[in-house]
KEVO-291078 format. One record per residue (C-alpha): x, y, z negated; residue number from 0. Coordinates in Angstrom, 2 decimals. Example, Ala and Ser with C-alpha at 12.3 -4.5 7.8 and 13.67 -1.06 7.14 Angstrom:
BEGIN
     east    north       up    k
    12.30    -4.50    -7.80    0
    13.67    -1.06    -7.14    1
***
This chain:
BEGIN
     east    north       up    k
    42.70   -30.31  -146.75    0
    42.66   -26.60  -147.54    1
    44.73   -25.54  -150.52    2
    43.62   -22.96  -153.04    3
    46.11   -20.47  -151.61    4
    44.89   -20.96  -148.05    5
    41.24   -20.58  -149.13    6
    42.12   -17.44  -151.11    7
    44.03   -16.02  -148.13    8
    41.23   -16.77  -145.65    9
    38.67   -15.14  -147.95   10
    40.77   -12.00  -148.18   11
    41.59   -11.91  -144.47   12
    37.98   -12.36  -143.38   13
    37.09    -8.96  -144.86   14
    37.60    -5.57  -143.28   15
    40.96    -5.19  -141.52   16
    41.17    -1.49  -142.42   17
    41.21    -2.20  -146.16   18
    44.65    -3.30  -147.42   19
    44.89    -6.87  -148.63   20
    46.07    -7.19  -152.27   21
    47.89   -10.37  -153.23   22
    50.11   -11.49  -156.08   23
    53.82   -12.17  -155.69   24
    53.36   -15.92  -156.20   25
    50.62   -16.08  -153.54   26
    52.75   -14.02  -151.14   27
    55.81   -16.20  -151.67   28
    53.79   -19.38  -151.19   29
    52.28   -18.23  -147.88   30
    54.96   -15.88  -146.58   31
    54.77   -16.95  -142.94   32
    51.02   -16.51  -142.75   33
    51.16   -13.04  -144.34   34
    53.96   -11.96  -141.98   35
    51.82   -13.13  -139.07   36
    48.91   -11.04  -140.37   37
    51.16    -7.97  -140.72   38
    52.39    -8.47  -137.16   39
    48.75    -8.44  -136.06   40
    48.15    -5.09  -137.76   41
    47.10    -5.88  -141.35   42
    48.47    -4.03  -144.36   43
    49.30    -6.21  -147.36   44
    49.90    -4.92  -150.87   45
    51.97    -7.26  -153.04   46
    51.24    -6.98  -156.75   47
    52.89    -8.13  -159.95   48
    50.85    -7.90  -163.15   49
    48.26    -5.76  -161.29   50
    50.92    -3.25  -160.24   51
    51.72    -2.75  -156.56   52
    55.39    -3.59  -156.03   53
    55.55    -3.75  -152.23   54
    53.62    -2.86  -149.10   55
    53.92    -4.95  -145.97   56
    52.68    -3.53  -142.69   57
    53.66    -3.60  -139.04   58
    56.43    -1.18  -138.05   59
    55.43     2.04  -136.37   60
    55.83     2.10  -132.59   61
    58.98     4.23  -132.91   62
    60.76     1.27  -134.58   63
    60.01    -1.07  -131.69   64
    62.64    -0.30  -129.09   65
    61.50    -0.98  -125.59   66
    63.86    -2.47  -123.06   67
    64.48    -0.09  -120.20   68
    64.94    -2.12  -117.01   69
    67.77    -0.65  -114.97   70
    69.11     1.47  -117.85   71
    72.66     0.23  -117.18   72
    72.46     0.52  -113.40   73
    75.74     1.89  -112.08   74
    77.56     1.41  -115.39   75
    78.57    -2.24  -115.00   76
    81.24    -3.13  -112.47   77
    82.33    -6.67  -111.62   78
    85.84    -7.26  -110.40   79
    86.27    -8.50  -106.84   80
    87.53   -11.89  -108.03   81
    84.73   -12.40  -110.60   82
    83.49   -15.65  -109.08   83
    86.92   -17.16  -108.35   84
    88.42   -19.68  -110.77   85
    92.13   -19.07  -111.49   86
    94.48   -21.68  -109.96   87
    96.05   -22.63  -113.32   88
    92.61   -23.52  -114.68   89
    91.82   -25.61  -111.61   90
    95.18   -27.40  -112.00   91
    94.44   -28.20  -115.65   92
    91.12   -29.80  -114.67   93
    92.79   -32.11  -112.16   94
    95.12   -33.60  -114.78   95
    94.78   -37.05  -116.35   96
    92.73   -37.21  -119.55   97
***
C-alpha cells in the first residue's frame, strides 16, 4: 500500500532532476531516509515551512568527499621486531586455572 507521502514524493521525484524539489518540513521529516537517498543521488531538495524555504539539501561538492590515498602512509609506520610475539606473562596467565 502506498501512503500519501510516498505518492507525493514519487510524483515530485519523477519530474526533472535539474529542478529543485520543494517539500514541507512535515513531509521531509516523515520520509527523511528517502530524501537523503535522493540527495545522495544528485537531487536538490528545498525544505519549506509556511511556503518559506528554510533549508536546502543537496549532495556535497566533490571537494568535501575525501578520497583515500592508497600508500599515503608508506614508510611512516614502523612495527617493532617483537610485534607478533606474545609476552611470557600473558601466556602464563592463560595457562592458569579458571
